C-alpha positions in Angstrom: 1.8 31.7 14.8 3.1 28.9 12.7 4.1 25.6 14.2 6.8 26.8 16.6 9.0 23.8 16.0 8.7 24.1 12.2 10.6 26.7 10.1 10.6 27.4 6.4 12.3 29.7 4.1 9.5 31.4 2.1 12.1 33.0 -0.3 13.3 29.7 -1.6 12.7 29.5 -5.4 10.5 26.4 -4.9 8.4 28.3 -2.4 7.8 31.1 -4.9 6.9 28.6 -7.6 4.5 26.7 -5.3 2.9 29.9 -4.1 2.5 31.2 -7.7 0.8 27.9 -8.7 -1.4 27.8 -5.7 -2.6 31.4 -6.1 -3.4 30.8 -9.8 -5.5 27.7 -9.0 -7.2 29.3 -6.1 -8.1 32.3 -8.2 -9.4 30.1 -10.9 -11.5 28.3 -8.3 -13.1 31.6 -7.2 -13.6 32.5 -10.9 -15.4 29.2 -11.5 -17.5 29.6 -8.4 -18.5 33.1 -9.5 -19.4 31.8 -13.0 -21.4 28.8 -11.7 -22.8 30.1 -8.4 -22.8 33.9 -8.7 -20.7 36.8 -7.4 -22.2 36.6 -3.8 -21.0 33.0 -3.4 -17.6 33.9 -4.8 -17.4 36.9 -2.4 -18.0 34.6 0.6 -15.1 32.3 -0.4 -12.8 35.3 -1.1 -13.7 36.8 2.3 -12.9 33.5 4.1 -9.6 33.2 2.2 -8.7 36.8 3.1 -9.5 36.4 6.8 -7.6 33.1 7.0 -4.5 34.6 5.3 -4.4 37.6 7.8 -5.3 35.9 11.0 -3.0 33.6 13.0 -5.2 30.6 12.3 -2.6 28.0 13.2 -2.4 29.4 16.7 -5.8 28.0 17.3 -7.1 31.5 18.2 -8.6 33.2 15.1 -11.6 35.2 16.5 -12.6 36.9 13.2 -12.5 33.6 11.2 -14.4 31.8 14.0 -17.1 34.5 14.1 -17.4 34.2 10.3 -17.9 30.5 10.6 -20.3 30.7 13.5 -22.6 33.0 11.5 -22.8 30.6 8.6 -26.1 28.9 7.8 -25.9 25.2 7.3 -26.2 25.6 3.5 -23.4 28.2 3.6 -21.3 25.8 5.7 -21.7 23.0 3.2 -20.7 25.5 0.4 -17.7 26.8 2.2 -16.5 23.3 3.2 -16.6 22.4 -0.5 -14.7 25.5 -1.4 -12.0 24.9 1.2 -11.7 21.2 0.4 -11.4 22.0 -3.3 -8.7 24.6 -2.5 -6.9 21.9 -0.5 -6.8 19.6 -3.5 -5.7 22.3 -5.8 -2.9 23.4 -3.5 -1.5 19.9 -3.6 -1.5 20.0 -7.4 0.3 23.4 -7.3 2.9 21.9 -5.0 3.4 18.7 -7.0 3.8 20.6 -10.3 6.4 22.8 -8.7 8.5 19.6 -8.4 8.9 19.6 -4.7 6.4 17.4 -2.8 6.4 14.5 -5.2 10.2 14.1 -5.0 10.5 14.9 -1.3 9.9 11.3 -0.2 12.2 9.8 -2.8 15.1 12.3 -2.7 18.2 11.5 -0.7 18.6 13.1 2.6 21.9 14.9 3.3 24.8 12.5 3.1 22.6 9.7 1.8 24.3 8.3 -1.3 22.4 5.0 -1.6 21.7 3.7 -5.1 18.4 5.0 -6.5 18.0 2.4 -9.3 18.7 -1.3 -9.7 21.3 -0.6 -12.4 23.1 1.7 -9.9 22.9 -0.9 -7.2 24.5 -3.5 -9.5 27.3 -1.1 -10.4 27.8 -0.4 -6.7 28.1 -4.1 -5.8 30.4 -4.8 -8.7 32.7 -2.0 -7.5 32.7 -3.7 -4.1 33.9 -7.0 -5.6 30.7 -8.9 -6.5 31.1 -11.2 -9.5 28.7 -11.8 -12.3 28.1 -15.2 -10.8 27.3 -13.7 -7.4 24.8 -11.3 -8.9 23.2 -14.0 -11.0 22.6 -16.1 -7.9 21.1 -13.1 -6.1 18.8 -12.3 -9.0 17.6 -15.8 -9.2 16.4 -15.7 -5.6 14.9 -12.1 -5.7 11.2 -11.6 -5.2 10.1 -8.0 -4.7 6.4 -7.6 -4.5 4.4 -4.4 -3.6 1.0 -5.6 -2.7 -2.1 -3.4 -3.2 -4.4 -3.9 -0.3 -8.1 -3.4 0.1 -7.6 -1.2 3.1 -9.5 2.0 2.3 -7.5 5.1 3.2 -8.2 6.9 -0.1 -10.9 9.5 0.5 -11.0 10.8 -3.1 -13.3 9.4 -5.7 -11.8 8.1 -8.9 -13.6 10.9 -10.9 -11.9 13.5 -8.7 -8.5 11.8 -9.2 -9.1 12.0 -13.0 -9.8 15.8 -12.7 -6.7 16.3 -10.7 -4.6 14.4 -13.2 -5.7 16.6 -16.0 -5.2 19.8 -14.0 -1.7 18.6 -13.2 -1.0 17.9 -16.9 -2.1 21.4 -17.9 -0.2 23.1 -15.1 3.0 21.2 -16.1 2.7 22.7 -19.6 2.9 26.2 -18.0 6.4 25.5 -16.7 7.6 26.3 -20.2 7.7 29.8 -21.8 4.6 29.8 -24.0 3.2 32.3 -26.5 0.4 34.4 -25.1 -2.3 32.7 -27.2 -1.3 29.2 -26.0 -1.0 30.5 -22.4 -4.5 31.8 -22.6 -5.8 28.6 -24.1 -4.2 26.6 -21.2 -5.7 28.9 -18.6 -9.1 28.5 -20.1 -8.7 24.7 -20.1 -7.7 24.9 -16.4 -10.8 27.0 -15.7 -12.9 24.3 -17.4 -11.3 21.5 -15.4 -11.7 23.3 -12.1 -15.3 24.2 -12.9 -16.0 20.5 -13.7 -14.3 19.5 -10.4 -16.5 22.0 -8.6 -19.5 20.3 -10.0 -18.2 16.8 -9.1 -18.9 15.2 -5.7 -15.8 15.1 -3.5 -17.1 12.1 -1.6 -19.1 8.9 -2.2 -22.8 9.0 -1.3 -22.8 5.3 -0.6 -20.2 2.9 0.8 -17.8 1.8 -1.9 -18.1 -1.9 -3.0 -15.4 -4.4 -3.5 -16.1 -4.2 -7.2 -15.4 -0.4 -7.0 -12.1 -1.1 -5.2 -11.0 -3.5 -7.8 -11.9 -1.2 -10.6 -10.2 1.9 -9.0 -7.0 0.0 -8.2 -6.8 -1.5 -11.7 -7.2 1.9 -13.2 -3.9 3.0 -11.7 -2.3 -0.4 -12.5 -3.3 0.0 -16.1 -2.2 3.6 -16.6 1.0 3.8 -14.5 2.1 0.8 -12.6 2.1 -1.8 -15.4 3.7 0.7 -17.9 6.4 1.4 -15.3 7.1 -2.3 -14.8 7.3 -2.8 -18.5 9.7 0.1 -18.8 11.9 -1.2 -16.0 12.2 -4.7 -17.4 13.1 -3.2 -20.8 15.8 -1.1 -19.2 17.1 -3.9 -17.0 17.2 -6.3 -19.9 19.4 -3.9 -21.9 21.7 -2.9 -19.0 22.1 -5.8 -16.6 20.5 -8.7 -18.4 23.9 -10.3 -18.7 23.7 -11.2 -15.0 21.1 -13.8 -15.7 17.3 -13.9 -15.9 15.9 -10.9 -14.2 12.2 -11.9 -14.3 10.3 -12.3 -12.2 12.3 -10.4 -9.6 9.6 -7.7 -9.5 6.0 -8.7 -9.4 2.7 -7.2 -8.3 0.4 -8.5 -5.5 -3.1 -7.7 -4.4 -5.6 -8.2 -1.6 -8.5 -6.7 -3.7 -11.3 -9.3 -3.8 -9.5 -11.8 -1.5 -9.1 -10.1 1.8 -12.1 -11.2 3.8 -10.8 -10.5 7.3 -13.8 -8.8 8.9 -15.4 -8.2 5.5 -18.6 -10.2 4.7 -18.6 -8.7 1.2 -15.5 -10.5 0.1 -16.2 -14.0 -1.1 -15.7 -16.5 -4.0 -17.5 -14.2 -6.4 -15.3 -11.2 -5.7 -12.3 -13.5 -6.1 -13.5 -14.5 -9.5 -14.2 -10.9 -10.4 -10.8 -9.8 -9.4 -9.0 -12.4 -11.4 -11.1 -11.8 -14.5 -10.6 -8.1 -14.3 -6.9 -8.3 -13.8 -6.6 -10.9 -16.6 -8.3 -8.6 -19.0 -5.8 -5.9 -18.4 -2.7 -8.0 -18.9 -4.0 -10.0 -21.8 -4.9 -6.9 -23.7 -1.4 -5.6 -23.2 0.1 -8.9 -24.4 -2.2 -8.8 -27.5 -1.1 -5.3 -28.3 2.6 -6.2 -28.1 2.1 -9.3 -30.3 0.3 -7.1 -32.9 3.3 -4.7 -32.9 5.7 -7.6 -33.4 3.5 -9.0 -36.1 3.6 -5.6 -37.9 7.3 -5.3 -37.6 8.4 -8.8 -38.4 7.3 -9.0 -42.0 10.5 -11.0 -42.6 10.6 -13.1 -45.7 12.4 -16.5 -46.0 13.5 -15.3 -49.4 16.1 -13.1 -47.6 16.9 -14.9 -44.4 16.8 -18.4 -43.0 14.7 -19.3 -40.0 14.7 -22.1 -37.4 12.9 -25.4 -37.9 11.1 -24.7 -34.7 9.7 -21.5 -36.0 8.6 -23.1 -39.2 6.8 -25.8 -37.2 5.1 -23.1 -35.1 4.1 -21.1 -38.2 2.6 -24.2 -39.8 0.0 -24.4 -37.0 -1.6 -21.2 -38.1 -5.2 -21.5 -39.2 -6.1 -20.2 -42.7 -2.9 -18.4 -43.4 -3.0 -15.6 -46.0 -1.4 -16.5 -49.4 0.5 -13.2 -49.1 2.3 -14.3 -45.9 3.3 -17.8 -46.8 7.0 -16.7 -46.9 6.7 -14.8 -43.6 6.9 -17.4 -40.8 7.4 -14.9 -38.0 4.1 -13.3 -38.9 2.4 -16.6 -39.2 3.7 -17.7 -35.8 2.7 -14.4 -34.2 -0.8 -14.8 -35.7 -1.1 -18.2 -34.0 0.1 -16.7 -30.7 -2.4 -13.9 -31.0 -5.3 -16.3 -31.7 -4.3 -18.5 -28.7 -4.2 -15.3 -26.5 -7.7 -14.5 -27.7 -8.8 -18.0 -26.8 -7.2 -17.6 -23.3 -9.1 -14.3 -22.8 -12.4 -15.8 -23.9 -11.9 -18.7 -21.5 -10.8 -16.5 -18.5 -12.8 -13.3 -19.0 -15.6 -14.3 -21.4 -14.4 -11.7 -23.9 -11.7 -11.7 -26.7 -8.6 -9.6 -26.3 -8.4 -6.1 -27.7 -8.1 -5.9 -31.5 -9.4 -9.5 -31.9 -11.5 -10.2 -35.0 -13.9 -12.4 -33.1 -14.1 -15.9 -31.6 -11.3 -18.3 -32.4 -11.4 -22.1 -32.3 -7.7 -22.6 -31.6 -6.5 -24.2 -28.4 -6.0 -21.6 -25.6 -2.7 -21.6 -23.7 -3.1 -23.8 -20.7 -0.3 -22.0 -18.8 1.7 -18.8 -19.3 4.8 -21.0 -19.7 3.4 -22.2 -23.0 3.1 -18.6 -24.2 6.7 -17.9 -23.1 7.8 -21.1 -25.0 6.3 -19.8 -28.2 7.8 -16.4 -27.8 11.2 -18.1 -27.1 11.0 -19.9 -30.4 10.8 -16.5 -32.1 13.7 -15.1 -30.1 15.8 -18.2 -30.7 15.2 -18.0 -34.5 16.1 -14.4 -34.6 19.3 -14.9 -32.5 20.5 -17.8 -34.6 19.9 -15.8 -37.8 21.3 -12.4 -36.8 18.0 -10.6 -36.5 17.5 -10.0 -32.8 18.4 -6.3 -33.1 15.6 -5.8 -35.6 13.1 -5.7 -32.7 15.4 -4.3 -29.9 14.5 -5.5 -26.4 10.8 -5.6 -27.0 10.5 -9.4 -27.3 12.7 -10.1 -24.2 10.7 -7.5 -22.3 7.5 -9.2 -23.2 8.8 -12.5 -22.0 10.0 -11.0 -18.8 6.6 -9.4 -18.1 4.8 -12.7 -18.9 7.1 -14.4 -16.3 6.3 -11.7 -13.8 2.6 -11.3 -14.5 1.4 -14.5 -16.1 -2.3 -14.4 -17.1 -3.3 -13.0 -13.7 -1.3 -9.7 -13.6 -1.2 -9.6 -9.8 -1.0 -12.6 -7.5 -4.0 -12.4 -5.2 -3.7 -13.1 -1.4 -6.4 -14.7 0.6 -6.7 -13.4 4.2 -8.9 -14.5 7.0 -8.9 -14.2 10.8 -7.8 -17.2 12.8 -11.0 -17.0 14.9 -13.1 -17.7 11.7 -10.9 -20.8 11.0 -11.5 -22.1 14.5 -15.3 -21.8 14.2 -15.3 -23.3 10.7 -13.2 -26.3 11.8 -15.4 -26.8 14.8 -18.5 -26.9 12.6 -17.0 -29.3 10.2 -16.2 -31.8 12.9 -19.6 -31.2 14.6 -21.6 -31.8 11.4 -19.4 -34.9 10.5 -20.7 -36.5 13.7 -17.2 -37.1 15.0 -18.0 -36.2 18.6 -15.1 -33.7 18.5 -15.9 -30.3 20.2 -13.0 -28.5 18.6 -13.5 -25.2 20.4 -13.2 -26.9 23.8 -9.9 -28.6 23.0 -6.6 -27.2 24.4 -3.8 -26.2 22.0 -1.9 -29.6 22.2 -5.1 -31.5 21.4 -6.0 -29.2 18.6 -2.6 -29.7 16.9 -2.7 -33.4 17.3 -6.1 -33.6 15.7 -5.2 -31.3 12.8 -2.0 -33.1 12.1 -3.9 -36.4 12.0 -6.4 -34.8 9.6 -3.5 -33.8 7.2 -2.1 -37.3 7.3 -4.8 -38.7 5.0 -7.0 -37.7 2.1 -10.4 -38.3 3.6 -12.5 -35.1 3.4 -14.4 -33.5 6.3 -16.9 -31.8 4.1 -19.9 -33.6 2.7 -21.9 -32.3 -0.3 -25.0 -33.7 1.5 -24.6 -31.6 4.6 -26.0 -28.1 5.2 -23.5 -25.7 6.8 -23.9 -22.3 8.4 -23.7 -19.1 6.3 -20.2 -18.4 7.5 -18.8 -21.9 6.8 -20.6 -22.0 3.5 -19.0 -18.7 2.5 -15.5 -19.8 3.6 -15.7 -23.1 1.6 -17.1 -21.3 -1.4 -14.2 -18.8 -1.4 -11.6 -21.5 -1.1 -13.3 -23.5 -3.9 -13.1 -20.4 -6.1 -9.4 -20.1 -5.2 -8.8 -23.7 -6.2 -10.5 -23.1 -9.6 -8.3 -20.0 -10.1 -5.2 -22.1 -9.7 -6.5 -24.5 -12.3 -7.3 -21.6 -14.7 -4.4 -19.3 -14.1 -1.6 -21.5 -12.7 0.0 -21.7 -9.2 1.4 -18.2 -9.4 -2.0 -16.6 -9.3 -2.2 -17.0 -5.5 0.3 -15.1 -3.4 -0.3 -16.5 0.0 -3.0 -17.4 2.5 -2.6 -14.9 5.3 -3.8 -15.8 8.7 -4.7 -12.7 10.8 -4.4 -12.8 14.5 -2.0 -15.7 14.4 -0.7 -16.7 17.8 -0.3 -20.5 17.9 0.7 -23.5 15.9 -2.9 -24.5 15.4 -3.6 -21.2 13.7 -1.3 -22.3 10.9 -2.6 -25.9 10.7 -6.3 -24.9 10.6 -6.3 -23.3 7.2 -4.3 -26.2 5.8 -7.1 -28.5 6.8 -9.7 -26.2 5.3 -7.7 -25.9 2.0 -7.5 -29.6 1.9 -11.2 -29.8 1.5 -11.1 -28.0 -1.9 -7.9 -29.6 -3.3 -5.4 -26.8 -2.6 -3.7 -29.1 0.0 -3.2 -32.8 -0.5 -3.0 -34.9 2.7 -1.0 -38.1 3.2 2.3 -39.2 4.5 4.0 -36.3 2.7 1.3 -33.5 2.4 1.6 -31.0 -0.4 0.1 -27.5 -1.0 -0.6 -25.3 -4.0 -0.6 -22.1 -1.9 1.7 -20.7 0.8 0.3 -20.3 4.2 1.6 -17.2 6.0 0.8 -16.4 9.7 0.4 -12.7 10.4 1.9 -11.6 13.8 0.2 -8.4 14.7 0.3 -7.4 18.4 3.5 -6.8 20.4 2.9 -10.1 22.2 2.4 -12.1 19.0 5.5 -10.6 17.5 7.5 -11.7 20.6 6.0 -15.2 20.4 6.3 -15.5 16.6 9.7 -17.2 16.5 8.5 -20.0 18.9 5.5 -20.6 16.8 7.7 -20.7 13.6 10.0 -23.3 15.4 7.0 -25.5 16.3 5.8 -25.4 12.7 9.2 -26.1 11.1 9.8 -29.0 13.4 6.8 -30.8 12.0 7.7 -33.3 9.2 4.6 -32.2 7.3 5.9 -28.6 7.2 9.0 -29.7 5.3 6.8 -31.6 2.9 4.5 -28.7 2.3 7.3 -26.2 1.8 8.9 -28.4 -0.9 12.4 -28.9 -2.1 13.5 -25.3 -1.8 11.7 -24.4 1.4 10.8 -20.7 2.0 8.4 -19.8 4.7 6.5 -16.5 4.5 5.7 -14.5 7.6 3.7 -11.3 7.7 4.5 -8.7 10.2 1.8 -6.2 11.3 2.7 -2.6 12.0 -0.8 -1.2 12.5 -2.2 -3.3 15.3 1.1 -3.5 17.0 1.2 0.3 17.0 -2.4 0.5 18.5 -1.3 -2.1 21.0 1.9 -0.6 22.2 2.7 2.7 20.5 5.1 3.8 17.8 8.5 2.9 19.4 7.4 -0.5 20.8 5.7 -1.4 17.6 8.7 -0.6 15.4 11.1 -2.3 17.8 8.8 -5.3 18.1 8.7 -5.7 14.3 12.5 -5.3 13.9 13.3 -7.7 16.8 10.7 -10.2 15.6 12.1 -10.1 12.1 15.6 -10.8 13.3 14.5 -13.6 15.5 12.4 -15.2 12.8 15.3 -15.0 10.4 17.6 -16.7 12.9 15.0 -19.4 13.6 14.4 -20.1 9.9 18.2 -20.2 9.2 18.7 -22.6 12.1 16.1 -24.9 10.6 17.5 -24.7 7.1 14.6 -22.8 5.6 14.5 -19.5 3.7 12.4 -16.6 5.0 10.3 -14.2 3.1 8.9 -11.4 5.3 5.7 -9.6 4.3 5.6 -6.1 5.9 2.1 -4.9 6.5 2.8 -1.2 6.4 0.2 1.6 6.2 0.6 5.1 4.7 1.0 7.0 7.9 4.1 7.0 10.2 2.1 5.4 13.0 1.3 2.4 10.8 4.9 1.9 9.5 4.7 4.4 6.6 7.4 6.4 5.0 9.6 5.9 1.9 9.5 2.2 1.0 13.2 2.0 -0.1 14.3 3.7 3.2 12.2 1.2 5.1 13.9 -1.7 3.4 17.4 -0.4 4.0 16.5 0.0 7.7 15.5 -3.7 8.1 17.8 -5.8 10.3 20.6 -7.5 8.3 19.7 -11.0 7.3 16.0 -10.5 7.2 15.6 -9.4 3.6 17.4 -12.3 1.8 16.4 -10.9 -1.6 12.7 -11.5 -0.9 10.3 -9.0 0.5 6.6 -8.2 0.1 5.1 -4.9 1.3 1.6 -3.6 1.4 0.7 -0.4 -0.4 -2.8 1.0 0.4 -5.3 3.8 0.0 -4.0 7.2 -0.9 -0.4 5.9 -0.9 -1.1 3.9 -4.1 -2.0 7.1 -5.9 0.9 9.0 -4.3 3.6 6.5 -5.0 2.3 5.1 -8.3 -0.2 7.7 -9.6 1.8 8.4 -12.8 4.3 6.3 -14.7 7.5 8.3 -13.9 6.7 8.3 -10.2 5.7 4.6 -10.2 8.9 3.7 -12.1 11.1 5.7 -9.7 9.6 4.1 -6.6 9.6 0.6 -8.0 13.2 0.9 -9.2 14.2 2.3 -5.9 12.5 -0.5 -4.0 14.3 -3.2 -6.1 17.6 -1.4 -5.6 17.1 -1.3 -1.8 16.2 -5.0 -1.7 19.4 -5.9 -3.6 21.6 -3.7 -1.4 19.9 -5.0 1.8 20.4 -8.6 0.8 24.1 -8.1 0.6 24.6 -6.9 4.2 26.4 -9.3 6.5 24.7 -10.4 9.6 26.6 -9.2 12.7 25.9 -9.8 16.3 24.2 -6.6 17.7 26.2 -4.5 20.1 25.1 -5.5 23.5 24.8 -1.9 24.8 22.8 -0.8 21.7 20.5 -3.8 22.1 20.0 -3.1 25.8 19.3 0.6 25.3 16.8 -0.1 22.5 15.1 -2.8 24.6 14.8 -0.5 27.6 13.4 2.3 25.4 10.9 0.0 23.7 9.7 -1.5 27.0 9.4 1.9 28.7 7.7 3.4 25.7 5.2 0.5 25.7 4.3 1.0 29.3 4.0 4.8 28.8 1.6 4.3 25.8 -0.5 1.7 27.6 -0.8 3.9 30.7 -2.5 6.6 28.6 -4.5 4.6 26.0 -5.6 1.5 27.9 -5.1 2.1 31.6 -6.7 5.6 31.9 -10.4 4.9 32.3 -11.3 8.3 30.8 -9.2 7.9 27.7 -11.8 6.0 25.6 -14.4 8.8 26.0 -11.7 11.4 25.4 -10.8 9.8 22.0 -14.4 9.6 20.9 -15.1 13.2 21.9 -12.0 15.1 20.8 -11.6 13.5 17.3 -14.2 13.2 14.5 -14.1 9.4 14.8 -17.9 9.2 14.8 -18.1 11.2 11.5 -15.2 9.2 10.0 -17.1 5.9 10.7 -19.9 7.4 8.5 -17.6 8.5 5.7 -17.8 6.1 2.8 -14.1 5.7 2.1 -14.1 1.9 2.1 -16.1 -1.2 1.8 -15.4 -2.7 5.3 -16.6 -1.5 8.8 -14.4 0.7 10.9 -14.6 -1.6 13.9 -14.3 -5.4 14.3 -17.3 -5.3 16.8 -20.2 -3.0 17.6 -18.3 -1.7 20.7 -16.4 1.6 21.2 -13.4 -0.3 22.6 -10.1 0.9 21.1 -8.8 -2.6 21.0 -11.7 -3.5 18.6 -11.3 -0.4 16.4 -9.4 -1.0 13.1 -6.1 0.8 12.9 -7.1 3.0 9.9 -9.9 5.0 11.6 -7.7 5.1 14.7 -4.9 6.9 12.9 -7.3 8.8 10.6 -9.0 10.4 13.6 -5.8 11.6 15.3 -4.7 13.0 11.9 -7.9 15.0 11.5 -7.6 16.7 14.9 -3.9 17.3 14.3 -2.6 15.2 17.1 -0.8 12.6 14.9 -0.5 10.8 18.2 0.2 7.3 16.8 3.3 8.5 15.1 5.2 9.8 18.2 3.4 9.2 21.6 5.4 7.1 24.0 8.9 8.0 22.7 9.7 10.8 25.2 8.2 9.1 28.2 10.1 6.0 27.2 13.4 7.9 27.0 12.8 9.4 30.5 11.6 6.1 32.1 14.5 4.2 30.6 17.0 6.9 31.9 18.6 7.3 28.5 20.8 10.4 27.9 20.9 12.5 24.7 24.4 11.3 24.2 23.3 7.7 24.3 20.5 8.5 21.8 22.9 10.2 19.5 25.1 7.1 19.5 22.1 5.0 18.7 21.1 7.2 15.8 24.6 7.4 14.4 25.3 3.7 14.4 21.9 2.1 14.0 20.0 2.5 10.8 16.8 1.3 12.4 16.8 3.9 15.1 17.8 6.7 12.6 14.9 5.8 10.4 12.6 5.6 13.4 13.6 9.1 14.5 13.3 10.5 10.9 9.7 9.3 10.6 8.8 10.4 14.1 10.1 13.9 13.4 7.8 14.1 10.4 4.8 13.1 12.5 5.8 15.7 15.1 6.0 18.4 12.5 2.6 17.4 11.0 1.0 17.5 14.4 -0.2 20.9 15.8 -1.0 21.2 19.5 -2.7 24.7 19.4 -5.3 23.4 16.9 -5.5 20.0 18.8 -6.3 22.0 21.9 -9.4 23.4 20.2 -10.7 19.8 19.7 -10.2 19.1 23.4 -12.8 21.8 24.1 -15.4 19.5 22.4 -15.3 17.0 25.2 -18.1 17.2 27.7 -15.8 15.9 30.5 -13.7 19.1 30.8 -11.7 18.0 33.8 -10.5 14.7 32.4 -10.1 16.1 28.9 -7.7 18.9 30.1 -5.8 16.4 32.3 -5.3 14.0 29.4 -4.4 16.7 26.9 -1.9 18.2 29.3 -0.1 14.8 29.4 -0.2 14.6 25.6 1.1 18.1 25.2 4.0 17.5 27.6 4.9 14.4 25.7 4.8 16.3 22.4 7.0 19.1 23.7 9.5 16.6 25.2 9.6 14.5 22.0 10.3 17.6 19.9 13.0 18.7 22.3 14.7 15.2 22.2 14.4 14.9 18.4 16.1 18.2 17.9 18.8 17.6 20.6 19.7 14.2 19.1 20.1 15.6 15.6 21.4 19.0 16.7 18.7 20.9 14.8 17.0 24.1 15.7 13.6 23.3 14.2 11.8 20.2 13.1 12.8 19.1 9.6 15.3 21.9 9.1 17.7 19.2 7.7 15.0 18.5 5.0 13.9 21.9 3.9 11.7 20.7 1.0 9.8 18.4 3.3 9.5 21.1 6.0 8.1 23.4 3.4 5.6 20.8 2.3 4.3 20.4 5.9 4.1 24.1 6.5 2.3 24.8 3.2 -0.1 22.0 3.9 -0.9 23.6 7.2 -1.7 26.9 5.6 -4.4 25.3 3.5 -5.7 22.9 6.2 -5.7 25.1 9.3 -8.9 27.1 8.2 -10.6 23.8 7.4 -9.9 22.6 11.0 -11.5 25.8 12.3 -14.6 25.2 10.1 -14.7 21.6 11.2 -14.6 22.6 14.8 -17.5 24.9 14.4 -19.5 22.2 12.6 -18.6 19.5 15.1 -19.7 21.8 17.9 -23.1 22.2 16.3 -23.4 18.5 15.8 -22.4 17.6 19.4 -24.9 20.1 20.8 -27.8 18.3 19.1 -28.0 19.6 15.5 -28.7 16.4 13.5 -29.3 18.2 10.2 -28.3 15.9 7.3 -26.7 18.9 5.5 -24.6 19.5 8.6 -23.3 15.9 8.4 -22.5 16.5 4.8 -20.5 19.6 5.6 -18.5 17.8 8.3 -17.7 15.0 5.9 -16.5 17.6 3.3 -14.1 19.1 5.9 -12.9 15.6 6.7 -12.2 15.0 3.0 -10.5 18.4 2.6 -8.2 18.0 5.7 -7.2 14.4 4.6 -6.4 15.7 1.1 -4.4 18.6 2.4 -2.4 16.6 4.8 -2.2 13.7 2.4 -2.7 11.6 5.5 -5.6 9.4 6.4 -4.6 6.0 7.8 
């Protein structure tokens, strides 16, 4: 029995293509296993595949398969877990190459005619009456920043991703009609890659380090994201450049090496490493472009005049060749190249690629100086009729420099407000001030902090010893201050304050940053870095506008924000979901965003929202462009930052075409969203959504926090204990040593429900909320038809419902030692799932989940066919583990099933 609420058409051409690809790759896997491990091993895999394909595995009742798994030795279990996990990865490749899954997220839904590119968005707005001046003004204010975070939801090792990339490339070649000899050659290459994959570990034996995270992310940035940005700026310059300067409307951000919230391994040294690593990537690209220009611009003054400014620039070249004395463009570019080499030596300790060695020229002190020299070349070409000789390459280079500087990605610093409190307390204590900061109430704290920012006297003394935590905090901030001096102000994105709840939470980091020279105190304080509170829980989101008002009413806030004040606020989807459930979380974020925008507007300040989304539906996931378009009117304002993390980085940006499509779509969505007028919400719509969110919140809390048996239920019916031991990231799974759900990080919370096929964070609370609020299907249809936010919420929830599978989830419930409470809790969950599915279909008028998105429905169903047997194997292994088998090989086998299920569902946290 397949998921009863999910229907697919197996005769669709794409289904046939996917099935053909998957069968070929699976056959090659068995062939590789036979070659490397022997025929007996291959026979075991073939038998398991055959049983899984004939039994109704997804029904949760597969007696033949279960008997096969129960008879396995531990070694055989490890082997079969590897085989199924490998098959899961290969099935994804077969699906991607068939051209379906990769485009399912980005493709328009029925009736959706939104612009897919920034060029299309410009044309749409011009057709609606926007003038060139209007567009130029909008572009000048735009700031679109996807931020790569250190949150570890990618279970695959980089070496496995490399194997998958090569297999994908080879499979793509087979889409063409090839002569038999070439077809055979490609098949043999596929066999070789799959055999190599089989010999490669699927998981990491040790916990990944921050250095590993930086290196892995930069690998994708270098190979796909940066080339996509370069491509886009080249395209935009040629097609819409007449509307004004487009750079730096699209930039990159990162938390890698700077996000120390709950992570003792992130410090000043990781910050330095991140900047040096990033700088190396972008400076090497700049050097390569300058060398290309040098090669092309062998333009002689014997045939064309040049500007005086260019001649002056060329005259600064050291030891010019006698053969190029009449080629000022080359001489100028030689100087530029040498200065880039000097910059690289200064920032990374190594010369740029292609450099001949050390240089004694003065390095650029700031990216603006590099842009200025390039502009001299552009200006000379324009004035002397030669701009078309190099196409848009020079302007694209300038745009990328404006967007990326010498740092490539702006790096955020993030820390928990509790750490700031303790650090401030220690500084006052060691200074002998008699101030016991932690004992002060909120008003007294604010008064003290404001006074501290009104002068330049430091709190920190170089002659005083501080605790390890305080020393680490100050060292990290000192490294950030040095980075600003080395790379310029643009290298720091924002200072994010986790767990923000009060005005003092905003003031505390300002006082700390003052100690290292990133904030200057006095009558009119200034800052070199934006400070952004992160409102995470439902309560904090509700209280956020009041905190913002308190902050903006302070004279020092206006001084710190500068002449064109823009305040950044980060909104948390993950902890708000774990706090109050899917509907209350999404509603809380939307209402909070609107209220923050109104408050900022009332105070005459611009707003930049930073959306802390995860990959899964429960953590705000889904197509980024769709999420932007669903934001309340007036909250985007041309500016938006959004987190991208874990496996979603590879999914959305893993190759250049996919990266380009997603980045272009994001920019287009921001432009379109910024143009929407702010209208007063319909009172009935607002009341209905408020009632639904409140009722949903209480329904979710009743299960997760008010039921005393739920904590044990969660730890027993999901593989959370095994996930905690899986080395997918460099930070701990929980903020404390307790088992409390409120202390658990959102990623393992979501990951665990995904593994056991509940997908609970993506839908639980909606149905009970509807019933508690007394809303009818007709009211819900009206909401969905006239409210983009609610339509998006339903669409994402429907995907989570389709990905969940109650028959298999019920098997995990059997793992609980508390049978009575487990069955009682599961009965409530199952009722909620059935009712949510019923409502989702009734609102949309569908007959099965995702039947209005057949490609996506097919993706979910095909993933289930691969993953369902892995769930059965995981259940057998968990059962052994829970009954006392502590064999290390058994732990390995369980972790392999975790990796395989995550890969097949493409869903961790």
